[in-house]
C-alpha positions in Angstrom: 114.0 17.3 82.9 111.9 14.7 81.1 113.2 11.5 79.7 112.0 8.0 79.0 114.4 5.3 77.9 115.4 1.6 78.3 118.6 0.9 80.3 119.6 -2.3 78.5 119.0 -4.3 81.6 116.8 -7.4 81.4 115.3 -9.4 84.3 113.5 -12.7 84.2 111.2 -13.6 87.1 109.0 -16.7 87.1 109.3 -17.0 83.3 108.4 -13.3 82.6 111.1 -11.3 80.9 111.1 -7.5 81.6 113.3 -4.9 79.8 114.1 -2.3 82.3 114.0 1.5 81.8 113.5 4.8 83.5 111.0 7.7 83.3 112.4 11.0 84.6 109.8 13.6 85.5 111.7 16.6 86.9 113.6 15.4 89.9 111.7 12.1 90.2 112.9 9.0 88.4 110.6 6.0 88.2 111.6 2.6 87.0 109.7 0.8 84.2 109.7 -2.8 83.1 108.4 -3.6 79.6 107.6 -6.9 77.8 108.9 -7.1 74.3 106.5 -10.0 73.4 104.0 -7.8 71.6 105.9 -4.6 71.0 109.6 -4.2 70.2 111.9 -1.6 71.8 111.6 0.4 68.5 107.8 0.4 68.8 107.9 1.7 72.4 110.3 4.5 71.4 108.2 5.4 68.4 105.1 5.7 70.6 107.0 7.8 73.2 108.1 10.3 70.5 104.6 10.4 69.1 103.1 10.9 72.6 105.6 13.7 73.4 105.0 15.5 70.0 101.2 15.5 70.8 102.0 17.5 74.1 103.8 20.3 72.3 100.4 22.0 71.6 98.6 23.9 74.5 95.5 22.1 75.9 96.6 18.8 74.3 96.6 15.4 75.9 98.6 12.3 75.3 99.8 9.1 76.9 103.1 7.2 77.2 102.8 3.4 77.1 105.5 1.8 79.1 104.4 -1.9 79.0 102.1 -3.9 76.9 101.6 -7.2 78.5 101.1 -10.6 76.9 97.8 -11.3 75.3 95.6 -13.5 75.2 92.8 -11.4 76.6 92.7 -10.0 79.3 96.1 -8.4 79.3 97.7 -5.4 81.1 98.9 -2.1 79.8 100.9 0.3 81.9 100.7 3.9 80.7 101.0 7.5 81.8 98.3 9.8 80.5 99.5 13.4 80.3 97.9 16.8 79.7 99.3 20.1 78.6 97.6 22.5 81.0 98.7 26.2 81.0 102.5 26.2 81.6 102.8 22.6 82.7 102.6 19.0 81.4 100.8 16.9 84.1 101.4 13.2 84.3 99.4 10.4 86.0 100.2 6.7 86.0 97.6 3.9 85.4 97.2 0.2 84.8 94.6 -0.9 82.3 93.3 -4.5 82.1 92.4 -4.9 78.5 89.6 -7.4 77.7 88.2 -7.5 81.3 84.5 -8.1 81.1 82.0 -5.6 82.6 81.3 -6.7 86.1 84.9 -8.0 86.7 86.8 -6.2 89.4 89.5 -5.3 86.8 86.9 -3.7 84.4 87.5 -0.1 83.6 85.6 2.0 81.0 88.9 3.5 79.7 90.3 0.0 79.2 87.2 -1.0 77.2 87.9 2.0 74.9 91.7 1.3 74.7 93.3 0.0 71.5 97.0 -0.1 70.4 96.0 1.4 67.1 94.6 4.6 68.8 95.5 4.6 72.5 94.7 8.3 72.8 91.0 7.7 72.4 91.1 6.2 75.9 92.8 9.1 77.7 90.5 10.2 80.5 89.6 13.7 81.5 92.3 14.7 83.9 89.7 15.4 86.6 88.6 11.7 86.6 91.6 10.8 88.9 90.5 13.4 91.4 87.8 13.0 94.0 84.7 15.3 94.2 86.1 16.9 97.4 89.4 17.6 95.6 87.6 19.2 92.6 85.7 21.5 95.0 88.6 22.4 97.4 91.6 22.0 95.0 93.2 20.0 97.8 94.1 16.3 97.0 94.3 13.6 99.6 97.0 10.9 98.9 98.1 7.8 100.9 101.0 8.5 103.2 104.2 6.5 102.5 104.7 3.7 105.0 101.2 4.0 106.4 99.5 0.7 107.3 96.0 2.1 107.2 93.4 0.5 105.0 93.0 2.9 102.1 90.5 0.7 100.2 87.6 2.5 101.8 89.2 6.0 101.7 88.5 8.5 98.9 92.0 9.4 97.6 93.3 11.2 94.5 95.8 9.7 92.1 99.4 11.0 92.2 100.5 13.5 89.6 103.9 14.7 88.4 104.7 17.8 86.4 107.3 19.0 83.9 107.6 22.1 81.7 106.6 22.0 78.0 110.2 23.0 77.1 111.4 19.7 78.7 109.0 17.8 76.4 110.2 19.6 73.3 113.9 19.0 74.3 113.1 15.3 74.8 111.6 15.1 71.3 114.6 16.8 69.7 117.2 14.8 71.6 115.5 11.4 71.3 114.5 11.8 67.7 118.2 12.5 66.9 119.5 9.7 69.2 117.0 7.0 68.2 116.7 7.9 64.4 113.2 6.6 64.1 
């Protein structure tokens, strides 16, 4: 199953208000927290439907924006780029620091390309999240849960989640009807 929605719960921590939600990717459910200072709930939902519709075509890519932080620059965007590859939709999760200057630790070329008007222009090639070793061997190395090792100096791949294209199509049909956007 694929789903992405707000739960109606709101938390405020140190003056920052987050509207809680969940993203379901198969059997995995991940919590999200979104600011409504720049985008409304309706704008997030509209983007999620647009992103899902883009994935209905084979060999397509898209991204689901789950939080747009508070500008002024720099600000943070949480998103999940996704690719329709063969019989799967493959998701990754990423933080982008928009407005970070080249040379800053938070600088990222994708973040420099990102805009809310066309976020899809910043979607990376799926292989960018994989190490050179992984690309050669097709075996990814990930941090182990609960490990206290220093992974800063270790070459690791980003985590990926998969769903089936039919689950994306079902999401579009169900949420377009429920949300009436």
